[in-house]
FIDO-158187 format. One record per residue (C-alpha): residue in one letter; x, y, z. Coordinates in steps of 0.05 Angstrom, whole numbers, plus 5000, padded with zeros to 4 digits. Example, Ala and Ser with C-alpha at 12.3 -4.5 7.8 and 13.67 -1.06 7.14 Angstrom:
2
A524649105156;S527349795143;
***
This chain:
432
X232433851627;X228734221579;X232134841550;X229435301604;X229234881667;X234434931713;X239634331724;X240434051795;X247534411823;X246534051888;X252633881933;X254633121922;X252932821991;X259432572032;X263732961989;X267833602017;X268334211977;X274634221924;X280334511957;X284935041927;X290435521944;X289636281962;X294636421903;X289235991852;X282736311888;X286036991875;X286336761800;X278936521795;X277037141828;X281037611781;X278337161723;X271037301750;X271638071747;X275138081682;X268737651656;X264638101694;X266538691658;X266538331589;X259438181594;X257138791640;X254838361696;X253738691758;X256538311821;X255738781875;X248339051894;X247739841902;X246440071974;X239440331960;X237339651929;X239439201994;X237439742037;X230239682004;X230838892008;X232938952083;X226639392095;X222538862065;X224338302107;X222238662167;X215138512197;X214437892159;X209437552206;X204438142212;X204738332137;X202137602122;X197337642174;X194238232138;X194737862075;X190337322094;X184137512081;X184937802011;X188337151986;X186536401985;X188336022041;X192035452031;X195735312093;X192034642109;X193634352040;X198833852042;X204834182007;X212234142001;X218834321969;X223834011924;X230834281911;X238934151906;X241433991971;X244934661970;X239435141944;X239335731988;X232035901968;X226235481956;X221435881907;X216535281882;X212534781920;X208034291901;X200734031922;X196933471890;X190033031893;X187232541860;X179232521839;X174632091815;X175732421740;X181632881749;X187833051777;X188833701813;X196233971813;X197834601847;X204634931838;X205835471884;X211535951870;X213936491918;X210237161903;X216137591893;X212138141858;X209338271928;X215838521946;X218538791878;X214739201828;X215639741782;X215940201840;X222339891863;X229840041860;X229439231863;X225539171804;X230139651759;X235739291787;X232538611765;X231738881692;X238639111691;X241138461712;X236738021662;X237437371706;X241637011761;X248636771731;X250236151760;X258435991750;X261835381778;X261735571856;X259736251846;X253036551842;X251237301812;X243937431838;X238637791797;X235337951870;X238338091929;X239637471967;X237137702034;X229737782000;X230737111965;X233036662017;X227936982070;X220837202053;X221036921980;X223236282005;X217835752016;X221235482080;X217634962117;X212635042175;X212135812160;X207336222125;X208636502060;X205336902003;X205436541932;X203036581873;X199335891863;X197135551793;X191635101805;X190834611749;X185334101739;X187933571694;X183733041655;X185632351678;X184932091610;X188532651563;X191333041622;X189633721587;X186834211629;X180234171651;X180834841690;X186435341706;X185935791766;X191036301780;X191036701842;X195136921901;X195436511960;X197836402033;X201435722037;X205335342091;X210034812073;X209734192106;X217333922088;X223634192042;X225833502012;X233433431972;X232333091907;X236132521947;X231032492001;X224932551946;X227931871915;X228031601979;X221631771999;X218331451938;X221130801963;X218730842034;X211230652048;X209030962102;X214531542108;X211732292107;X209132462030;X210631852004;X203831761973;X204232421951;X210532341916;X208931691889;X202032011862;X205632631830;X211032271803;X205631781770;X202932401738;X209932631715;X211732071682;X205032091649;X205832831620;X213032681609;X210832081563;X205532481532;X210533031518;X215032511479;X209332201442;X207432951420;X214233041397;X217633461450;X225333381448;X227932991510;X235833081509;X236932791575;X233432041575;X236231811647;X233732331685;X231432061758;X224632161788;X225432721831;X227633101771;X222132851729;X217333091778;X219433771789;X221033881713;X214133631679;X210434041741;X214434661728;X212634601648;X205534451661;X204935081703;X208435511660;X204735271595;X198135351641;X199936071657;X201836311580;X195835901559;X191436351607;X194936951580;X194236841508;X187836451494;X183736721562;X186337431562;X189137561496;X194537941527;X202138041511;X206737841551;X213837531552;X213036951515;X218236391502;X219336361425;X223435761403;X224435701322;X225635151285;X232434911251;X231834831172;X229934161142;X237434131116;X240034341188;X235533771226;X238433271166;X246033511180;X244733351249;X241132661241;X246732471188;X252032621248;X248232251299;X246831601247;X254931581232;X256931491310;X259630831321;X253830351356;X248630891344;X242230791294;X236431201282;X230130771279;X227330771210;X219930941228;X222031591274;X225931961209;X220132371191;X219832821257;X227432951270;X225533091347;X222532351354;X228332071316;X232832401370;X228532241427;X228631451406;X236131441391;X238031761457;X233731151495;X237630621453;X244630951439;X251330731486;X252031141539;X258831391515;X255331681451;X250532121487;X254932731496;X255832731422;X248232591402;X246633171448;X251733601419;X249933481340;X242833711358;X245234351400;X249534611341;X244334661295;X238134881350;X237135561341;X237336101400;X230336101440;X227836841451;X223537231494;X218137471448;X211537951461;X207537431426;X208036681420;X207936611343;X212536051319;X211235741386;X217135311421;X220134791378;X224634421425;X218334301468;X213734241416;X208834681449;X204635201409;X204835771462;X209935741521;X213236251573;X216136301637;X213036371705;X215935871758;X222236161771;X221736971792;X227136991839;X232636861780;X228737031714;X226837731693;X221737421648;X217237051696;X218237671746;X214638071685;X209737441672;X207737531753;X206138221743;X201838201687;X197837601707;X196937991775;X195538611747;X193038461680;X197839081666;X203139031607;X209439391622;X209439991561;X216739811548;X215538981534;X219038881478;X225239281503;X224738811564;X223838201523;X230338341483;X234038561548;X232337871580;X234637481514;X240637891511;X242837821589;X240837031583;X246237011517;X251137391561;X250736911620;X250736261579;X257236551543;X260736791614;X259636121639;X261935761583;X268336221590;X269736121668;X268535351655;X274335351603;X278435741651;X277635251712;X279734701662;X286035071640;X287835171716;X286734431730;X280434461760;X274134061745;X267934511737;X263434041750;X266733801814;X266634591834;X259634651813;X257034111860;X261634141914;X263934841913;X270935111935;X274435151998;X281235642007;X286335232043;X294135422057;X299235302002;X301434602034;X294734282043;X292034501971;X298134131938;X296233491967;X289833491932;X291433761868;
***
């Protein structure tokens, strides 16, 4: 995925959890606590935050009924979610229609700011945390899971409050003919895993087959257009279900920040990614060109992003990691800024920001509030710095925890995909 899209951490279907001894489980817990202290990450929620979250999950049906007259009622629109198999909450959903001269794409995001606003303890806690931290087999949440997994989860066959981005896209250029962002009430028809979405694409007549085929066709066009425009694509072999979600979320994020900057002219939490210097790019391309079996197409050298894209598509599979690493080494860190000056180099977007994950990123939560209230927090620059710093802490914490897992003989990817089960010593010895 792009640098700002969450990778699928879904459980591998058909494989059980990684088994560890009680002693090793204690070592892992001690290491996590050590890292949480080092990076000032809060694991437990304060009692007042948990109490507030619990209270907001009561009387949900009546509260949503009271809201319907104030919102766009989209419950009759065919809508579905696609997430990793082990996802605990479903915070984004899709709807799509093809019309004579346009595609209409709806991206529905859980309306988190209906429950979490600047007057709540949950908001203050989210600012403190900055983001959800995903360690292999362990998650440190930004918002209390009881909220994220209930009223802010777009579960099937239940009315839910959403913040919808409705995009009317020109069929030829895929440009925005019209963008509408509004509060809505939706009802998801079905929850798909990534594997199920792949199956639906192959099954004519299955529920949501036509919708998935249509949205994949659109997503693939958007993906190819991004590459043509010079967007860096470091994972060229992403499956169709991931392509759908990635491209639709990118399109929605771009639409929201387009609206905030060009139509409203307001400050927001924009995502700014500086470009490497020409010398740094040259260094990366030379390193890639020197890899065994790898050749950068001569016609692409003028645009390093296109050169990398073209090389990744042709390179032997064994060299993909080395190509990606050569690029990542020279990439500056993206940051949150209160204006979009400088754009997003890797995506090659003039303006970009986050909106589609308010359950797990402070930036998206803040942007939901700005879109809804047209009110920019007075301490926005401080919030941008906070979100940037906490993301850096989370990434460093994840790296160090993965290294520790390897040191004690565990595969971080297996732990991430399958989770951990603690067994007695004799059983654990059989599996190690």
